C-alpha positions in Angstrom: 189.4 -133.1 50.2 186.8 -130.4 50.3 186.7 -130.4 46.5 186.1 -134.1 46.5 183.3 -133.8 49.0 181.7 -130.9 47.1 181.8 -132.8 43.7 180.2 -135.9 45.4 177.4 -133.8 46.8 176.8 -132.2 43.5 176.6 -135.5 41.7 174.1 -136.9 44.3 172.0 -133.8 44.0 171.8 -134.0 40.2 170.8 -137.7 40.3 168.1 -137.0 42.9 166.7 -134.2 40.8 166.5 -136.4 37.7 164.6 -139.1 39.5 162.1 -136.7 41.1 161.3 -134.8 37.9 157.9 -135.7 36.4 158.4 -138.0 33.4 156.1 -138.4 30.3 153.0 -140.4 31.0 153.5 -144.0 30.2 151.8 -145.3 27.0 149.2 -147.9 27.6 150.3 -151.2 26.5 148.5 -152.9 23.6 146.8 -156.1 24.4 148.7 -159.2 23.4 147.8 -160.3 19.9 147.8 -163.8 18.6 150.8 -163.1 16.3 154.1 -164.7 17.4 156.8 -162.6 18.9 159.1 -161.5 16.1 162.2 -161.5 18.3 162.1 -165.2 18.9 163.0 -167.5 16.0 160.4 -169.9 14.8 161.8 -173.4 15.6 159.6 -175.1 13.0 161.3 -173.4 10.0 164.6 -174.7 8.9 166.7 -172.9 6.3 166.2 -174.4 2.8 168.9 -176.8 1.8 169.3 -177.8 -1.9 172.1 -180.3 -1.4 169.8 -182.8 0.3 166.9 -183.5 -2.1 164.9 -186.7 -1.8 164.2 -187.8 -5.3 161.2 -189.9 -4.3 159.4 -186.8 -3.0 159.6 -185.0 -6.4 156.6 -185.2 -8.8 156.8 -187.5 -11.8 156.5 -184.8 -14.5 160.1 -183.4 -13.9 161.5 -181.9 -17.1 158.1 -181.0 -18.5 157.7 -177.3 -19.3 155.1 -175.3 -17.4 154.7 -173.2 -20.5 153.0 -176.0 -22.4 149.9 -175.2 -20.4 150.1 -171.5 -21.5 150.3 -171.8 -25.2 149.6 -168.6 -27.2 147.8 -168.7 -30.5 150.2 -167.2 -33.1 148.2 -168.1 -36.2 147.4 -165.1 -38.4 144.0 -163.4 -38.2 141.3 -164.7 -40.6 141.4 -161.7 -42.9 145.3 -161.4 -42.9 145.7 -162.7 -46.5 143.2 -160.2 -47.8 144.8 -157.2 -46.0 148.4 -158.2 -46.9 148.3 -160.1 -50.2 152.0 -160.0 -51.0 153.2 -161.1 -47.5 153.2 -164.8 -48.3 155.5 -164.4 -51.4 157.9 -162.3 -49.3 158.1 -164.9 -46.6 158.5 -167.8 -49.0 161.4 -165.8 -50.8 163.1 -165.2 -47.4 162.8 -168.8 -46.2 163.9 -170.5 -49.4 167.2 -170.8 -51.2 167.8 -171.4 -54.9 169.0 -175.0 -54.5 166.7 -176.0 -51.7 169.5 -176.1 -49.2 170.1 -173.8 -46.3 170.0 -170.0 -46.8 173.3 -168.3 -47.4 174.0 -165.4 -45.1 176.2 -162.6 -46.3 178.8 -161.5 -43.7 178.3 -157.9 -42.6 181.6 -156.3 -41.7 181.9 -152.6 -42.4 185.5 -152.5 -41.1 186.6 -155.1 -43.5 184.7 -153.4 -46.3 186.5 -150.1 -45.5 189.8 -151.8 -45.6 189.0 -153.4 -48.9 188.1 -150.0 -50.3 191.4 -148.6 -49.0 193.4 -151.4 -50.6 191.3 -151.0 -53.8 192.3 -147.3 -53.9 195.9 -148.3 -53.6 195.6 -150.7 -56.6 193.7 -148.0 -58.5 196.4 -145.4 -58.1 199.0 -148.0 -59.3 196.7 -148.6 -62.3 196.2 -152.2 -61.3 192.5 -152.0 -62.2 191.8 -155.8 -61.9 193.1 -155.8 -58.4 191.1 -152.7 -57.5 188.0 -154.3 -59.0 188.4 -157.4 -56.9 188.8 -155.3 -53.8 185.8 -153.2 -54.5 183.7 -156.2 -55.2 184.8 -157.8 -52.0 183.9 -154.6 -50.1 180.4 -155.0 -51.5 180.2 -158.5 -50.2 181.0 -157.3 -46.6 178.8 -154.2 -46.9 176.1 -154.5 -49.5 174.9 -151.3 -51.2 178.0 -149.3 -50.1 177.9 -146.1 -52.2 181.6 -145.5 -52.1 182.6 -149.0 -53.2 179.8 -149.0 -55.9 181.0 -145.7 -57.4 184.7 -146.7 -57.3 183.8 -150.1 -58.9 182.0 -148.3 -61.7 185.0 -146.0 -62.3 187.3 -149.1 -62.3 185.1 -151.0 -64.7 185.1 -148.0 -67.0 188.9 -148.0 -67.0 188.8 -151.7 -67.8 186.8 -150.8 -70.9 183.7 -152.7 -69.7 181.1 -150.0 -70.3 177.9 -152.1 -69.8 179.0 -153.2 -66.3 180.2 -149.6 -65.5 176.9 -148.2 -66.5 175.0 -150.7 -64.3 177.2 -149.8 -61.3 176.8 -146.0 -61.9 173.1 -146.5 -61.9 173.3 -148.6 -58.8 175.2 -145.7 -57.1 172.4 -143.3 -58.0 169.9 -145.7 -56.6 171.8 -145.8 -53.3 172.6 -142.1 -53.1 170.7 -140.1 -55.7 172.0 -136.8 -54.3 175.4 -138.1 -53.0 178.7 -136.4 -53.3 179.5 -138.3 -56.6 176.0 -138.1 -58.1 176.9 -135.4 -60.6 179.9 -137.4 -61.8 177.8 -140.5 -62.0 175.2 -138.8 -64.1 177.9 -137.5 -66.5 179.4 -140.9 -66.7 176.0 -142.5 -67.5 175.4 -140.0 -70.3 178.9 -140.6 -71.6 178.5 -144.4 -71.5 175.0 -144.3 -73.2 176.3 -142.7 -76.3 177.3 -145.2 -79.0 180.6 -143.4 -79.8 181.8 -143.9 -76.2 181.1 -147.6 -76.3 183.0 -148.0 -79.6 186.1 -146.0 -78.6 188.6 -147.9 -76.4 190.3 -146.2 -73.4 
């Protein structure tokens, strides 16, 4: 019982000491401003609701683009033709096709081209040069100016005893990769194909 009484006295003493200790001076309150109290919700604002739209309240120009009012002038500068004389010819070549119809786009698929080269190599090893030629040409459809396909096509055409076409393809290879891994071999083949004796002799 004494212990209970002692703990009660101690608690009352601590509480009295805390109440009697000088606290920090109170901050002066700011005068009330005209701004509304932020803790109270504004009853005049309802959350927006898009599922109840009154069509009669909408303006008449619905569907018109606001960007029509902000058109940007994209016409060329006045001296553009003088500064770039060949640009018109390039643009007309790009935008036109040979028969007046839509332009033909070549598919770009390097994976398919690599697969065609791989199959062409298979045919070439089996001495099926016509099959190999077709695959190398197809690879060039899917990946234009592919150096590997161009060189292998030239080699294949040479095996088919078509020296003029082979010469053209070897030259195309050197245009693509003038210092490529097969450049030396291509230069030797060009020299060999340019001599009249090589053109006359069948393989």
